[in-house]
C-alpha positions in Angstrom: 10.4 -2.1 -6.4 10.2 1.1 -8.4 9.9 -0.9 -11.7 6.7 -2.5 -10.3 5.5 1.0 -9.3 6.2 2.4 -12.7 4.5 -0.5 -14.5 1.3 -0.1 -12.5 1.3 3.7 -13.1 1.6 3.0 -16.8 -1.4 0.7 -16.5 -3.5 3.2 -14.7 -2.6 6.0 -17.1 -3.5 3.7 -20.0 -6.9 3.1 -18.3 -7.4 6.8 -18.0 -6.6 7.4 -21.6 -9.1 4.7 -22.8 -11.7 6.0 -20.4 -11.6 9.4 -22.1 -12.6 7.7 -25.4 -15.1 5.2 -24.0 -17.0 7.6 -21.7 -17.0 11.1 -23.3 -19.1 13.8 -21.6 -21.1 14.1 -24.8 -21.5 10.9 -26.8 -22.6 12.8 -29.9 -19.4 14.8 -30.3 -16.3 13.4 -32.1 -14.0 15.1 -29.6 -12.8 13.4 -26.4 -12.4 15.1 -23.1 -9.2 17.0 -22.1 -6.3 14.7 -21.3 -6.4 15.5 -17.6 -10.2 15.5 -17.4 -10.6 12.0 -15.8 -8.4 13.2 -12.9 -10.3 16.4 -12.2 -13.3 15.0 -10.4 -14.8 14.6 -6.9 -12.5 15.6 -4.0 -10.0 17.1 -6.4 -12.3 20.1 -6.9 -12.1 20.9 -3.1 -8.3 20.6 -3.1 -8.0 22.8 -6.1 -10.4 25.5 -4.8 -8.5 25.6 -1.4 -5.1 25.8 -3.1 -6.2 28.4 -5.6 -8.7 30.5 -3.6 -8.1 29.6 0.1 -10.7 28.3 2.5 -12.9 31.4 2.8 -12.5 33.5 -0.4 -14.3 36.8 -0.5 -15.8 36.4 3.0 -17.6 33.3 1.9 -18.1 30.5 4.4 -20.5 28.0 6.0 -22.9 30.8 6.7 -23.8 30.9 3.0 -26.3 28.7 1.2 -24.7 26.3 -1.2 -21.3 26.4 0.6 -19.0 23.5 -0.4 -17.8 22.7 3.1 -14.2 22.8 2.0 -13.0 23.2 5.5 -13.6 19.5 5.9 -10.3 18.9 4.1 -7.1 19.4 5.9 -4.6 21.9 4.5 -1.5 19.8 4.0 -2.3 18.6 0.4 -3.7 22.0 -0.8 -0.6 23.9 0.6 1.8 21.5 -1.1 -0.3 21.8 -4.3 0.0 25.6 -4.1 3.7 25.3 -3.7 4.2 22.9 -6.6 1.9 25.0 -8.8 4.5 27.8 -8.6 6.8 25.5 -10.6 4.2 23.4 -12.5 1.6 25.9 -13.8 -1.1 23.3 -14.7 -3.0 22.5 -11.5 -4.0 19.0 -12.4 -0.4 18.1 -13.5 0.9 19.5 -10.2 -1.6 17.3 -8.2 -0.7 14.2 -10.2 3.0 14.9 -9.7 2.6 15.1 -6.0 0.9 11.7 -5.9 3.4 10.2 -8.3 6.4 11.2 -6.2 4.6 10.5 -2.9 3.6 7.0 -4.1 7.2 6.2 -5.0 8.3 7.2 -1.5 5.4 5.2 0.0 6.2 2.0 -1.7 9.9 2.1 -0.8 8.9 2.8 2.8 6.3 0.0 2.8 8.9 -2.5 1.6 11.2 -1.5 4.4 8.4 -1.7 7.0 7.5 -5.2 5.7 11.0 -6.4 6.2 10.8 -5.4 9.9 8.1 -8.0 10.4 8.9 -10.7 7.8 12.4 -12.1 7.4 12.0 -13.2 3.8 13.8 -11.1 1.2 10.7 -11.0 -1.0 8.4 -9.7 1.8 8.7 -6.1 0.8 8.0 -6.7 -2.9 4.9 -8.8 -2.0 3.5 -6.1 0.3 4.0 -3.5 -2.4 2.4 -5.7 -5.0 -0.7 -6.2 -2.9 -1.0 -2.4 -2.2 -0.5 -1.4 -5.8 -3.0 -3.9 -7.1 -5.6 -3.4 -4.4 -9.1 -2.5 -5.6 -8.8 1.2 -4.7 -5.3 1.7 -5.9 -6.5 4.3 -8.4 -6.6 6.8 -5.5 -2.8 6.5 -5.1 -2.4 7.9 -8.6 -5.1 10.6 -8.5 -4.5 14.0 -7.0 -5.8 12.9 -3.6 -4.3 12.6 -0.2 -3.7 8.8 0.2 -0.3 8.7 -1.5 1.0 11.8 0.4 -0.2 10.5 3.7 1.5 7.1 3.2 4.7 8.9 2.2 4.7 10.6 5.6 3.2 7.9 7.8 5.3 5.0 6.7 8.7 6.8 7.2 7.3 7.9 10.6 6.7 4.3 11.5 10.2 3.3 10.4 11.7 6.1 12.4 9.8 5.0 15.5 11.1 1.4 15.1 14.6 2.9 15.0 13.9 4.9 18.2 14.3 8.1 16.2 11.5 9.9 17.9 12.2 13.5 16.8 11.9 12.3 13.1 8.9 10.1 13.9 7.1 13.0 15.6 8.0 15.5 12.9 6.7 13.2 10.1 3.6 12.4 12.1 3.0 16.1 12.5 3.1 16.6 8.8 0.8 13.6 8.3 -1.7 15.2 10.6 -1.8 18.2 8.2 -2.9 15.8 5.4 -5.7 13.6 6.9 -7.4 13.1 10.2 -5.8 9.6 10.0 -2.7 11.3 11.2 -4.2 11.4 14.7 -4.7 7.6 14.6 -1.0 7.3 13.6 0.0 9.4 16.6 -2.0 7.1 18.9 -0.3 4.1 17.4 3.1 5.8 17.9 2.3 6.5 21.5 1.4 2.9 22.2 4.6 1.8 20.4 6.6 4.2 22.6 5.0 2.9 25.8 5.7 -0.7 24.8 9.3 -0.2 23.7 10.8 2.5 26.0 12.9 0.8 28.6 15.6 3.1 29.8 15.4 6.6 31.3 17.2 7.9 28.2 14.5 6.5 26.0 11.7 8.0 28.1 13.3 11.4 27.7 12.0 11.4 24.1 8.4 11.3 25.4 7.7 15.1 24.9 8.3 14.7 21.2 5.0 12.8 21.0 3.2 16.1 21.7 4.5 17.7 18.5 1.9 16.1 16.1 -0.9 17.7 18.1 0.3 21.1 16.9 -1.0 20.5 13.4 -4.7 20.0 14.2 -4.6 22.7 16.9 -3.3 25.3 14.5 -5.8 24.3 11.9 -8.7 24.4 14.5 -7.4 27.8 15.6 -7.4 29.1 12.0 -10.9 27.9 11.4 -12.1 29.4 14.7 -10.7 32.8 13.6 -12.8 32.7 10.5 -16.0 30.9 11.7 -16.0 31.3 15.5 -16.2 27.5 15.7 -13.4 25.4 17.1 -15.1 22.3 15.6 -15.7 23.8 12.2 -13.9 20.9 10.5 -16.2 18.3 12.2 -19.3 20.3 11.5 -18.3 20.6 7.8 -18.0 16.8 7.7 -21.5 16.5 9.2 -23.1 18.9 6.7 -21.4 17.6 3.6 -21.0 13.9 4.2 -23.4 12.9 7.0 -20.5 12.2 9.4 -22.5 13.0 12.5 -22.2 10.4 15.3 -24.3 7.2 15.1 -23.9 4.0 17.0 -21.9 1.4 15.0 -24.9 -0.9 14.6 -27.0 2.0 13.2 -24.3 2.9 10.7 -24.1 -0.8 9.6 -27.9 -1.0 9.3 -28.2 2.2 7.3 -25.4 1.1 4.9 -27.0 -2.4 4.6 -30.3 -0.8 3.7 -28.6 1.4 1.0 -26.8 -1.7 -0.3 -29.5 -4.3 -0.6 -33.0 -2.8 -0.2 -33.1 -1.0 -3.5 -33.5 2.5 -1.9 -30.7 4.0 -4.1 -29.6 3.8 -7.7 -27.5 0.7 -8.6 -24.2 2.6 -8.6 -24.7 3.8 -5.0 -25.9 0.4 -4.0 -22.8 -1.3 -5.3 -20.6 1.2 -3.5 -22.5 0.6 -0.3 -21.8 -3.1 -0.7 -18.1 -2.3 -1.1 -18.3 -0.2 2.0 -19.7 -3.1 4.0 -17.1 -5.5 2.6 -14.3 -3.1 3.5 -15.6 -2.8 7.0 -15.6 -6.5 7.5 -12.0 -6.7 6.2 -11.0 -4.0 8.7 -12.7 -5.7 11.6 -11.0 -9.0 10.7 -7.7 -7.2 10.3 -8.0 -5.5 13.7 -8.8 -8.9 15.3 -5.8 -10.6 13.7 -3.5 -7.8 14.8 -4.9 -8.0 18.4 -4.4 -11.8 18.4 -0.8 -11.3 17.3 -0.4 -8.7 20.1 0.6 -6.1 17.6 -1.1 -3.5 19.7 0.1 -0.3 18.0 -1.1 -1.4 14.6 -4.4 -2.7 16.1 -4.9 0.7 17.7 -4.3 2.4 14.4 -6.7 0.3 12.4 -9.3 0.2 15.3 -9.4 4.0 15.6 -9.8 4.3 11.8 -12.7 1.8 11.9 -14.4 3.7 14.8 -14.1 7.0 13.0 -15.5 5.5 9.7 -18.0 3.2 11.3 -19.9 5.7 13.4 -21.3 8.0 10.8 -24.9 7.9 9.4 -23.6 5.4 6.9 -20.2 4.2 5.7 -18.3 6.5 3.4 -14.8 6.0 1.9 -13.9 2.9 3.8 -12.6 1.1 0.7 -10.3 4.1 0.1 -9.1 3.9 3.7 -7.9 0.3 3.2 -5.0 1.8 1.3 -3.8 3.4 4.5 -3.9 0.1 6.5 -0.3 -0.9 5.8 -0.5 -3.8 8.3 -3.0 -5.4 5.9 -0.5 -5.5 3.0 2.2 -6.9 5.3 -0.2 -9.5 6.6 -1.1 -10.5 3.1 2.5 -10.7 2.1 3.2 -13.0 5.0 0.3 -15.3 3.9 1.5 -15.3 0.4 5.0 -16.4 1.4 3.6 -19.3 3.4 1.0 -20.3 0.7 2.4 -19.7 -2.9 -1.1 -19.9 -4.5 -2.4 -17.1 -2.4 -0.8 -14.4 -4.6 -2.6 -15.9 -7.7 -5.9 -16.0 -5.8 -5.5 -12.4 -4.7 -4.7 -11.1 -8.2 -7.6 -13.0 -9.7 -10.0 -11.5 -7.2 -8.7 -8.0 -7.1 -7.8 -7.3 -10.7 -11.4 -7.1 -11.9 -12.4 -4.9 -8.9 -9.4 -2.6 -9.5 -10.5 -2.2 -13.1 -14.1 -1.5 -12.2 -13.2 1.0 -9.5 -10.7 2.8 -11.8 -13.1 3.1 -14.7 -16.0 4.3 -12.5 -13.8 6.9 -10.9 -12.2 8.1 -14.1 -15.5 8.2 -16.0 -17.1 10.3 -13.3 -19.5 7.6 -12.3 -18.0 7.0 -8.8 -20.7 6.8 -6.2 -18.9 6.7 -3.0 
């Protein structure tokens, strides 16, 4: 399993190296960008600024013009980045190291989760393969939150299946410090608890499910102390990324308009098309999970779709597919029943993975 992980990391780093030469910042200069430059883009800047300067440096905040809305990002990853930086002085290296180690933990946990659902000995390896070669797999290698979240959420799911609710709750609490998706995980854990608790002794573990709520409450309290706004996180999302509430059909219509009616540059239009496709995949996934009566997983994916599908337009849904571990297990099951499925998947996703990786690493990412 880890060999597959290391091989894909080597491929991604090779792509990053080549991107530095093919897409320099200044095409007229003979010098390429810094070795870590492809990884220091987009959301990484927010994580770096939070880890280095805090959320409100020098009394700065959302009351200022040009504010970067950094409070929209949960503190888990920046806090860990700050801690690792005390040992690894280079910020970008510290961020990449976090994702590298977290990704290894995540793939090992995913393999074990897959074996809970699929009896075949190759199930875990197939699920990991589909995750690591998914179109947006580049974000598992970058200094982003996806790998860290999976490294906490998947072991939490394993602990819940083993009825180890203190461990599941503690890991879910940590996941809630990393991404808002942690709240969807907690909802899924609660459904799983309700469906599996049978004896009075098992029901005694119910209070543990309140522990994960501590993370968002503490963060909201911290933001309130500095801004006077208990919903500062949500309002930062609205200001910076148009994540104010819209009906699902309005969000679909707005994204469709951006994707196909030539109202945006081609790069943004292509990413809007990817957002629509990812939403369709998510809806189909939730439907399949509900049909199979896998209610906890259906709740997890369904809440994610609701949160992502009720903004002005879709944003970051392709990245969110990385967090839908039921998808990779479902694909693994299909591949075990239909041997050609793996070949079909790789033929379809390999070009997309390359395109997404190059556009992200070259600074041309539009979504």
